mmCIF file of the N, C-alpha and C atoms, coordinates in Angstrom:
data_MODEL
# 
_entry.id   MODEL 
# 
loop_
_atom_site.group_PDB 
_atom_site.id 
_atom_site.type_symbol 
_atom_site.label_atom_id 
_atom_site.label_alt_id 
_atom_site.label_comp_id 
_atom_site.label_asym_id 
_atom_site.label_entity_id 
_atom_site.label_seq_id 
_atom_site.pdbx_PDB_ins_code 
_atom_site.Cartn_x 
_atom_site.Cartn_y 
_atom_site.Cartn_z 
_atom_site.occupancy 
_atom_site.B_iso_or_equiv 
_atom_site.pdbx_formal_charge 
_atom_site.auth_seq_id 
_atom_site.auth_comp_id 
_atom_site.auth_asym_id 
_atom_site.auth_atom_id 
_atom_site.pdbx_PDB_model_num 
ATOM 1   N N  . UNK A 1 1  ? -5.020  -69.141 40.010 1.00 0.00 ? 1  UNK A N  1 
ATOM 2   C CA . UNK A 1 1  ? -3.698  -69.130 40.594 1.00 0.00 ? 1  UNK A CA 1 
ATOM 3   C C  . UNK A 1 1  ? -3.815  -69.093 42.108 1.00 0.00 ? 1  UNK A C  1 
ATOM 4   N N  . UNK A 1 2  ? -2.940  -69.806 42.765 1.00 0.00 ? 2  UNK A N  1 
ATOM 5   C CA . UNK A 1 2  ? -2.892  -69.812 44.223 1.00 0.00 ? 2  UNK A CA 1 
ATOM 6   C C  . UNK A 1 2  ? -1.443  -69.595 44.636 1.00 0.00 ? 2  UNK A C  1 
ATOM 7   N N  . UNK A 1 3  ? -1.243  -68.685 45.564 1.00 0.00 ? 3  UNK A N  1 
ATOM 8   C CA . UNK A 1 3  ? 0.099   -68.372 46.038 1.00 0.00 ? 3  UNK A CA 1 
ATOM 9   C C  . UNK A 1 3  ? 0.116   -68.389 47.560 1.00 0.00 ? 3  UNK A C  1 
ATOM 10  N N  . UNK A 1 4  ? 1.217   -68.883 48.120 1.00 0.00 ? 4  UNK A N  1 
ATOM 11  C CA . UNK A 1 4  ? 1.454   -68.785 49.558 1.00 0.00 ? 4  UNK A CA 1 
ATOM 12  C C  . UNK A 1 4  ? 2.729   -67.982 49.739 1.00 0.00 ? 4  UNK A C  1 
ATOM 13  N N  . UNK A 1 5  ? 2.703   -67.031 50.668 1.00 0.00 ? 5  UNK A N  1 
ATOM 14  C CA . UNK A 1 5  ? 3.859   -66.202 50.943 1.00 0.00 ? 5  UNK A CA 1 
ATOM 15  C C  . UNK A 1 5  ? 4.466   -66.634 52.280 1.00 0.00 ? 5  UNK A C  1 
ATOM 16  N N  . UNK A 1 6  ? 5.777   -66.804 52.260 1.00 0.00 ? 6  UNK A N  1 
ATOM 17  C CA . UNK A 1 6  ? 6.487   -67.287 53.439 1.00 0.00 ? 6  UNK A CA 1 
ATOM 18  C C  . UNK A 1 6  ? 7.483   -66.254 53.947 1.00 0.00 ? 6  UNK A C  1 
ATOM 19  N N  . UNK A 1 7  ? 7.715   -66.274 55.239 1.00 0.00 ? 7  UNK A N  1 
ATOM 20  C CA . UNK A 1 7  ? 8.786   -65.500 55.864 1.00 0.00 ? 7  UNK A CA 1 
ATOM 21  C C  . UNK A 1 7  ? 9.405   -66.384 56.938 1.00 0.00 ? 7  UNK A C  1 
ATOM 22  N N  . UNK A 1 8  ? 10.680  -66.664 56.772 1.00 0.00 ? 8  UNK A N  1 
ATOM 23  C CA . UNK A 1 8  ? 11.420  -67.526 57.706 1.00 0.00 ? 8  UNK A CA 1 
ATOM 24  C C  . UNK A 1 8  ? 10.710  -68.861 57.922 1.00 0.00 ? 8  UNK A C  1 
ATOM 25  N N  . UNK A 1 9  ? 10.225  -69.435 56.827 1.00 0.00 ? 9  UNK A N  1 
ATOM 26  C CA . UNK A 1 9  ? 9.602   -70.750 56.872 1.00 0.00 ? 9  UNK A CA 1 
ATOM 27  C C  . UNK A 1 9  ? 8.155   -70.782 57.317 1.00 0.00 ? 9  UNK A C  1 
ATOM 28  N N  . UNK A 1 10 ? 7.598   -69.649 57.697 1.00 0.00 ? 10 UNK A N  1 
ATOM 29  C CA . UNK A 1 10 ? 6.210   -69.577 58.155 1.00 0.00 ? 10 UNK A CA 1 
ATOM 30  C C  . UNK A 1 10 ? 5.343   -68.908 57.091 1.00 0.00 ? 10 UNK A C  1 
ATOM 31  N N  . UNK A 1 11 ? 4.154   -69.442 56.876 1.00 0.00 ? 11 UNK A N  1 
ATOM 32  C CA . UNK A 1 11 ? 3.211   -68.826 55.938 1.00 0.00 ? 11 UNK A CA 1 
ATOM 33  C C  . UNK A 1 11 ? 2.668   -67.554 56.578 1.00 0.00 ? 11 UNK A C  1 
ATOM 34  N N  . UNK A 1 12 ? 2.847   -66.424 55.882 1.00 0.00 ? 12 UNK A N  1 
ATOM 35  C CA . UNK A 1 12 ? 2.358   -65.143 56.400 1.00 0.00 ? 12 UNK A CA 1 
ATOM 36  C C  . UNK A 1 12 ? 1.166   -64.624 55.606 1.00 0.00 ? 12 UNK A C  1 
ATOM 37  N N  . UNK A 1 13 ? 0.918   -65.235 54.439 1.00 0.00 ? 13 UNK A N  1 
ATOM 38  C CA . UNK A 1 13 ? -0.210  -64.799 53.634 1.00 0.00 ? 13 UNK A CA 1 
ATOM 39  C C  . UNK A 1 13 ? -0.496  -65.753 52.496 1.00 0.00 ? 13 UNK A C  1 
ATOM 40  N N  . UNK A 1 14 ? -1.702  -65.649 51.978 1.00 0.00 ? 14 UNK A N  1 
ATOM 41  C CA . UNK A 1 14 ? -2.126  -66.459 50.842 1.00 0.00 ? 14 UNK A CA 1 
ATOM 42  C C  . UNK A 1 14 ? -2.902  -65.571 49.880 1.00 0.00 ? 14 UNK A C  1 
ATOM 43  N N  . UNK A 1 15 ? -2.706  -65.803 48.595 1.00 0.00 ? 15 UNK A N  1 
ATOM 44  C CA . UNK A 1 15 ? -3.445  -65.057 47.579 1.00 0.00 ? 15 UNK A CA 1 
ATOM 45  C C  . UNK A 1 15 ? -3.985  -66.048 46.564 1.00 0.00 ? 15 UNK A C  1 
ATOM 46  N N  . UNK A 1 16 ? -5.208  -65.816 46.128 1.00 0.00 ? 16 UNK A N  1 
ATOM 47  C CA . UNK A 1 16 ? -5.788  -66.651 45.083 1.00 0.00 ? 16 UNK A CA 1 
ATOM 48  C C  . UNK A 1 16 ? -6.542  -65.756 44.112 1.00 0.00 ? 16 UNK A C  1 
ATOM 49  N N  . UNK A 1 17 ? -6.408  -66.088 42.838 1.00 0.00 ? 17 UNK A N  1 
ATOM 50  C CA . UNK A 1 17 ? -7.075  -65.308 41.800 1.00 0.00 ? 17 UNK A CA 1 
ATOM 51  C C  . UNK A 1 17 ? -8.451  -65.893 41.550 1.00 0.00 ? 17 UNK A C  1 
ATOM 52  N N  . UNK A 1 18 ? -9.447  -65.019 41.512 1.00 0.00 ? 18 UNK A N  1 
ATOM 53  C CA . UNK A 1 18 ? -10.807 -65.455 41.207 1.00 0.00 ? 18 UNK A CA 1 
ATOM 54  C C  . UNK A 1 18 ? -10.912 -65.648 39.701 1.00 0.00 ? 18 UNK A C  1 
ATOM 55  N N  . UNK A 1 19 ? -11.341 -66.807 39.301 1.00 0.00 ? 19 UNK A N  1 
ATOM 56  C CA . UNK A 1 19 ? -11.340 -67.167 37.884 1.00 0.00 ? 19 UNK A CA 1 
ATOM 57  C C  . UNK A 1 19 ? -12.502 -66.541 37.126 1.00 0.00 ? 19 UNK A C  1 
ATOM 58  N N  . UNK A 1 20 ? -13.680 -66.578 37.678 1.00 0.00 ? 20 UNK A N  1 
ATOM 59  C CA . UNK A 1 20 ? -14.870 -66.117 36.960 1.00 0.00 ? 20 UNK A CA 1 
ATOM 60  C C  . UNK A 1 20 ? -15.171 -64.659 37.275 1.00 0.00 ? 20 UNK A C  1 
ATOM 61  N N  . UNK A 1 21 ? -14.359 -63.759 36.708 1.00 0.00 ? 21 UNK A N  1 
ATOM 62  C CA . UNK A 1 21 ? -14.603 -62.330 36.864 1.00 0.00 ? 21 UNK A CA 1 
ATOM 63  C C  . UNK A 1 21 ? -14.146 -61.630 35.591 1.00 0.00 ? 21 UNK A C  1 
ATOM 64  N N  . UNK A 1 22 ? -14.733 -60.476 35.314 1.00 0.00 ? 22 UNK A N  1 
ATOM 65  C CA . UNK A 1 22 ? -14.379 -59.737 34.104 1.00 0.00 ? 22 UNK A CA 1 
ATOM 66  C C  . UNK A 1 22 ? -13.037 -59.033 34.238 1.00 0.00 ? 22 UNK A C  1 
ATOM 67  N N  . UNK A 1 23 ? -12.653 -58.718 35.459 1.00 0.00 ? 23 UNK A N  1 
ATOM 68  C CA . UNK A 1 23 ? -11.363 -58.082 35.713 1.00 0.00 ? 23 UNK A CA 1 
ATOM 69  C C  . UNK A 1 23 ? -10.567 -58.965 36.660 1.00 0.00 ? 23 UNK A C  1 
ATOM 70  N N  . UNK A 1 24 ? -9.275  -58.690 36.770 1.00 0.00 ? 24 UNK A N  1 
ATOM 71  C CA . UNK A 1 24 ? -8.442  -59.454 37.697 1.00 0.00 ? 24 UNK A CA 1 
ATOM 72  C C  . UNK A 1 24 ? -8.857  -59.150 39.125 1.00 0.00 ? 24 UNK A C  1 
ATOM 73  N N  . UNK A 1 25 ? -9.200  -60.190 39.852 1.00 0.00 ? 25 UNK A N  1 
ATOM 74  C CA . UNK A 1 25 ? -9.559  -60.046 41.261 1.00 0.00 ? 25 UNK A CA 1 
ATOM 75  C C  . UNK A 1 25 ? -8.834  -61.117 42.053 1.00 0.00 ? 25 UNK A C  1 
ATOM 76  N N  . UNK A 1 26 ? -8.194  -60.684 43.117 1.00 0.00 ? 26 UNK A N  1 
ATOM 77  C CA . UNK A 1 26 ? -7.488  -61.602 43.997 1.00 0.00 ? 26 UNK A CA 1 
ATOM 78  C C  . UNK A 1 26 ? -8.092  -61.532 45.388 1.00 0.00 ? 26 UNK A C  1 
ATOM 79  N N  . UNK A 1 27 ? -8.087  -62.667 46.049 1.00 0.00 ? 27 UNK A N  1 
ATOM 80  C CA . UNK A 1 27 ? -8.445  -62.701 47.460 1.00 0.00 ? 27 UNK A CA 1 
ATOM 81  C C  . UNK A 1 27 ? -7.136  -62.837 48.224 1.00 0.00 ? 27 UNK A C  1 
ATOM 82  N N  . UNK A 1 28 ? -6.887  -61.913 49.129 1.00 0.00 ? 28 UNK A N  1 
ATOM 83  C CA . UNK A 1 28 ? -5.659  -61.917 49.914 1.00 0.00 ? 28 UNK A CA 1 
ATOM 84  C C  . UNK A 1 28 ? -6.006  -62.230 51.358 1.00 0.00 ? 28 UNK A C  1 
ATOM 85  N N  . UNK A 1 29 ? -5.374  -63.256 51.877 1.00 0.00 ? 29 UNK A N  1 
ATOM 86  C CA . UNK A 1 29 ? -5.571  -63.651 53.271 1.00 0.00 ? 29 UNK A CA 1 
ATOM 87  C C  . UNK A 1 29 ? -4.276  -63.346 54.018 1.00 0.00 ? 29 UNK A C  1 
ATOM 88  N N  . UNK A 1 30 ? -4.333  -62.377 54.918 1.00 0.00 ? 30 UNK A N  1 
ATOM 89  C CA . UNK A 1 30 ? -3.160  -61.964 55.691 1.00 0.00 ? 30 UNK A CA 1 
ATOM 90  C C  . UNK A 1 30 ? -3.142  -62.755 56.990 1.00 0.00 ? 30 UNK A C  1 
ATOM 91  N N  . UNK A 1 31 ? -2.102  -63.556 57.183 1.00 0.00 ? 31 UNK A N  1 
ATOM 92  C CA . UNK A 1 31 ? -1.985  -64.381 58.382 1.00 0.00 ? 31 UNK A CA 1 
ATOM 93  C C  . UNK A 1 31 ? -1.111  -63.732 59.448 1.00 0.00 ? 31 UNK A C  1 
ATOM 94  N N  . UNK A 1 32 ? -0.280  -62.776 59.044 1.00 0.00 ? 32 UNK A N  1 
ATOM 95  C CA . UNK A 1 32 ? 0.557   -62.028 59.988 1.00 0.00 ? 32 UNK A CA 1 
ATOM 96  C C  . UNK A 1 32 ? 0.399   -60.548 59.654 1.00 0.00 ? 32 UNK A C  1 
ATOM 97  N N  . UNK A 1 33 ? -0.331  -59.833 60.489 1.00 0.00 ? 33 UNK A N  1 
ATOM 98  C CA . UNK A 1 33 ? -0.653  -58.430 60.203 1.00 0.00 ? 33 UNK A CA 1 
ATOM 99  C C  . UNK A 1 33 ? 0.574   -57.526 60.150 1.00 0.00 ? 33 UNK A C  1 
ATOM 100 N N  . UNK A 1 34 ? 1.706   -57.976 60.651 1.00 0.00 ? 34 UNK A N  1 
ATOM 101 C CA . UNK A 1 34 ? 2.936   -57.189 60.552 1.00 0.00 ? 34 UNK A CA 1 
ATOM 102 C C  . UNK A 1 34 ? 3.388   -57.031 59.104 1.00 0.00 ? 34 UNK A C  1 
ATOM 103 N N  . UNK A 1 35 ? 2.866   -57.860 58.210 1.00 0.00 ? 35 UNK A N  1 
ATOM 104 C CA . UNK A 1 35 ? 3.275   -57.840 56.808 1.00 0.00 ? 35 UNK A CA 1 
ATOM 105 C C  . UNK A 1 35 ? 2.143   -57.410 55.875 1.00 0.00 ? 35 UNK A C  1 
ATOM 106 N N  . UNK A 1 36 ? 1.130   -56.750 56.382 1.00 0.00 ? 36 UNK A N  1 
ATOM 107 C CA . UNK A 1 36 ? -0.040  -56.385 55.569 1.00 0.00 ? 36 UNK A CA 1 
ATOM 108 C C  . UNK A 1 36 ? 0.333   -55.595 54.318 1.00 0.00 ? 36 UNK A C  1 
ATOM 109 N N  . UNK A 1 37 ? 1.091   -54.527 54.482 1.00 0.00 ? 37 UNK A N  1 
ATOM 110 C CA . UNK A 1 37 ? 1.447   -53.691 53.325 1.00 0.00 ? 37 UNK A CA 1 
ATOM 111 C C  . UNK A 1 37 ? 2.319   -54.441 52.334 1.00 0.00 ? 37 UNK A C  1 
ATOM 112 N N  . UNK A 1 38 ? 3.256   -55.225 52.837 1.00 0.00 ? 38 UNK A N  1 
ATOM 113 C CA . UNK A 1 38 ? 4.129   -55.992 51.957 1.00 0.00 ? 38 UNK A CA 1 
ATOM 114 C C  . UNK A 1 38 ? 3.337   -57.020 51.151 1.00 0.00 ? 38 UNK A C  1 
ATOM 115 N N  . UNK A 1 39 ? 2.351   -57.646 51.793 1.00 0.00 ? 39 UNK A N  1 
ATOM 116 C CA . UNK A 1 39 ? 1.543   -58.640 51.096 1.00 0.00 ? 39 UNK A CA 1 
ATOM 117 C C  . UNK A 1 39 ? 0.662   -57.999 50.030 1.00 0.00 ? 39 UNK A C  1 
ATOM 118 N N  . UNK A 1 40 ? 0.135   -56.822 50.307 1.00 0.00 ? 40 UNK A N  1 
ATOM 119 C CA . UNK A 1 40 ? -0.648  -56.104 49.295 1.00 0.00 ? 40 UNK A CA 1 
ATOM 120 C C  . UNK A 1 40 ? 0.243   -55.745 48.108 1.00 0.00 ? 40 UNK A C  1 
ATOM 121 N N  . UNK A 1 41 ? 1.435   -55.247 48.383 1.00 0.00 ? 41 UNK A N  1 
ATOM 122 C CA . UNK A 1 41 ? 2.370   -54.892 47.313 1.00 0.00 ? 41 UNK A CA 1 
ATOM 123 C C  . UNK A 1 41 ? 2.756   -56.124 46.500 1.00 0.00 ? 41 UNK A C  1 
ATOM 124 N N  . UNK A 1 42 ? 2.977   -57.238 47.167 1.00 0.00 ? 42 UNK A N  1 
ATOM 125 C CA . UNK A 1 42 ? 3.331   -58.468 46.475 1.00 0.00 ? 42 UNK A CA 1 
ATOM 126 C C  . UNK A 1 42 ? 2.186   -58.951 45.589 1.00 0.00 ? 42 UNK A C  1 
ATOM 127 N N  . UNK A 1 43 ? 0.982   -58.821 46.055 1.00 0.00 ? 43 UNK A N  1 
ATOM 128 C CA . UNK A 1 43 ? -0.190  -59.209 45.268 1.00 0.00 ? 43 UNK A CA 1 
ATOM 129 C C  . UNK A 1 43 ? -0.300  -58.337 44.009 1.00 0.00 ? 43 UNK A C  1 
ATOM 130 N N  . UNK A 1 44 ? -0.052  -57.051 44.147 1.00 0.00 ? 44 UNK A N  1 
ATOM 131 C CA . UNK A 1 44 ? -0.057  -56.157 42.981 1.00 0.00 ? 44 UNK A CA 1 
ATOM 132 C C  . UNK A 1 44 ? 1.047   -56.539 41.997 1.00 0.00 ? 44 UNK A C  1 
ATOM 133 N N  . UNK A 1 45 ? 2.217   -56.882 42.520 1.00 0.00 ? 45 UNK A N  1 
ATOM 134 C CA . UNK A 1 45 ? 3.327   -57.290 41.660 1.00 0.00 ? 45 UNK A CA 1 
ATOM 135 C C  . UNK A 1 45 ? 3.003   -58.590 40.926 1.00 0.00 ? 45 UNK A C  1 
ATOM 136 N N  . UNK A 1 46 ? 2.398   -59.548 41.615 1.00 0.00 ? 46 UNK A N  1 
ATOM 137 C CA . UNK A 1 46 ? 2.004   -60.802 40.973 1.00 0.00 ? 46 UNK A CA 1 
ATOM 138 C C  . UNK A 1 46 ? 1.019   -60.546 39.835 1.00 0.00 ? 46 UNK A C  1 
ATOM 139 N N  . UNK A 1 47 ? 0.068   -59.666 40.061 1.00 0.00 ? 47 UNK A N  1 
ATOM 140 C CA . UNK A 1 47 ? -0.902  -59.326 39.023 1.00 0.00 ? 47 UNK A CA 1 
ATOM 141 C C  . UNK A 1 47 ? -0.207  -58.701 37.816 1.00 0.00 ? 47 UNK A C  1 
ATOM 142 N N  . UNK A 1 48 ? 0.742   -57.826 38.063 1.00 0.00 ? 48 UNK A N  1 
ATOM 143 C CA . UNK A 1 48 ? 1.476   -57.186 36.973 1.00 0.00 ? 48 UNK A CA 1 
ATOM 144 C C  . UNK A 1 48 ? 2.275   -58.216 36.175 1.00 0.00 ? 48 UNK A C  1 
ATOM 145 N N  . UNK A 1 49 ? 2.918   -59.148 36.855 1.00 0.00 ? 49 UNK A N  1 
ATOM 146 C CA . UNK A 1 49 ? 3.684   -60.193 36.176 1.00 0.00 ? 49 UNK A CA 1 
ATOM 147 C C  . UNK A 1 49 ? 2.765   -61.033 35.298 1.00 0.00 ? 49 UNK A C  1 
ATOM 148 N N  . UNK A 1 50 ? 1.622   -61.427 35.825 1.00 0.00 ? 50 UNK A N  1 
ATOM 149 C CA . UNK A 1 50 ? 0.674   -62.228 35.051 1.00 0.00 ? 50 UNK A CA 1 
ATOM 150 C C  . UNK A 1 50 ? 0.156   -61.451 33.838 1.00 0.00 ? 50 UNK A C  1 
ATOM 151 N N  . UNK A 1 51 ? -0.114  -60.158 34.008 1.00 0.00 ? 51 UNK A N  1 
ATOM 152 C CA . UNK A 1 51 ? -0.566  -59.331 32.884 1.00 0.00 ? 51 UNK A CA 1 
ATOM 153 C C  . UNK A 1 51 ? 0.503   -59.255 31.799 1.00 0.00 ? 51 UNK A C  1 
ATOM 154 N N  . UNK A 1 52 ? 1.763   -59.091 32.198 1.00 0.00 ? 52 UNK A N  1 
ATOM 155 C CA . UNK A 1 52 ? 2.859   -59.037 31.227 1.00 0.00 ? 52 UNK A CA 1 
ATOM 156 C C  . UNK A 1 52 ? 3.019   -60.366 30.497 1.00 0.00 ? 52 UNK A C  1 
ATOM 157 N N  . UNK A 1 53 ? 2.890   -61.476 31.223 1.00 0.00 ? 53 UNK A N  1 
ATOM 158 C CA . UNK A 1 53 ? 2.973   -62.793 30.591 1.00 0.00 ? 53 UNK A CA 1 
ATOM 159 C C  . UNK A 1 53 ? 1.852   -62.980 29.576 1.00 0.00 ? 53 UNK A C  1 
ATOM 160 N N  . UNK A 1 54 ? 0.640   -62.587 29.944 1.00 0.00 ? 54 UNK A N  1 
ATOM 161 C CA . UNK A 1 54 ? -0.496  -62.731 29.035 1.00 0.00 ? 54 UNK A CA 1 
ATOM 162 C C  . UNK A 1 54 ? -0.338  -61.856 27.801 1.00 0.00 ? 54 UNK A C  1 
ATOM 163 N N  . UNK A 1 55 ? 0.151   -60.642 27.973 1.00 0.00 ? 55 UNK A N  1 
ATOM 164 C CA . UNK A 1 55 ? 0.357   -59.739 26.840 1.00 0.00 ? 55 UNK A CA 1 
ATOM 165 C C  . UNK A 1 55 ? 1.439   -60.285 25.911 1.00 0.00 ? 55 UNK A C  1 
ATOM 166 N N  . UNK A 1 56 ? 2.485   -60.855 26.494 1.00 0.00 ? 56 UNK A N  1 
ATOM 167 C CA . UNK A 1 56 ? 3.573   -61.406 25.698 1.00 0.00 ? 56 UNK A CA 1 
ATOM 168 C C  . UNK A 1 56 ? 3.108   -62.614 24.891 1.00 0.00 ? 56 UNK A C  1 
ATOM 169 N N  . UNK A 1 57 ? 2.355   -63.496 25.514 1.00 0.00 ? 57 UNK A N  1 
ATOM 170 C CA . UNK A 1 57 ? 1.883   -64.683 24.797 1.00 0.00 ? 57 UNK A CA 1 
ATOM 171 C C  . UNK A 1 57 ? 0.854   -64.309 23.730 1.00 0.00 ? 57 UNK A C  1 
ATOM 172 N N  . UNK A 1 58 ? 0.065   -63.272 23.957 1.00 0.00 ? 58 UNK A N  1 
ATOM 173 C CA . UNK A 1 58 ? -0.918  -62.831 22.967 1.00 0.00 ? 58 UNK A CA 1 
ATOM 174 C C  . UNK A 1 58 ? -0.231  -62.236 21.743 1.00 0.00 ? 58 UNK A C  1 
ATOM 175 N N  . UNK A 1 59 ? 0.871   -61.527 21.952 1.00 0.00 ? 59 UNK A N  1 
ATOM 176 C CA . UNK A 1 59 ? 1.563   -60.901 20.824 1.00 0.00 ? 59 UNK A CA 1 
ATOM 177 C C  . UNK A 1 59 ? 2.406   -61.910 20.050 1.00 0.00 ? 59 UNK A C  1 
ATOM 178 N N  . UNK A 1 60 ? 2.742   -63.028 20.677 1.00 0.00 ? 60 UNK A N  1 
ATOM 179 C CA . UNK A 1 60 ? 3.547   -64.050 20.004 1.00 0.00 ? 60 UNK A CA 1 
ATOM 180 C C  . UNK A 1 60 ? 2.706   -65.096 19.285 1.00 0.00 ? 60 UNK A C  1 
ATOM 181 N N  . UNK A 1 61 ? 1.430   -65.070 19.560 1.00 0.00 ? 61 UNK A N  1 
ATOM 182 C CA . UNK A 1 61 ? 0.786   -66.167 18.982 1.00 0.00 ? 61 UNK A CA 1 
ATOM 183 C C  . UNK A 1 61 ? -0.513  -66.225 18.465 1.00 0.00 ? 61 UNK A C  1 
# 
């Protein structure tokens, strides 16, 4: 997964999930340090959403 985070049309951060790992690992690239904490929180939220999607699809199928 690859994500770009925008604020007022400008890219402020990028996150990518490492595919070949035993646990969820993301690389977070902060382009605007004023948003460091927000970008970390957003990355955690994205991971939680993906975990919920995976759990839902596993239980349905």
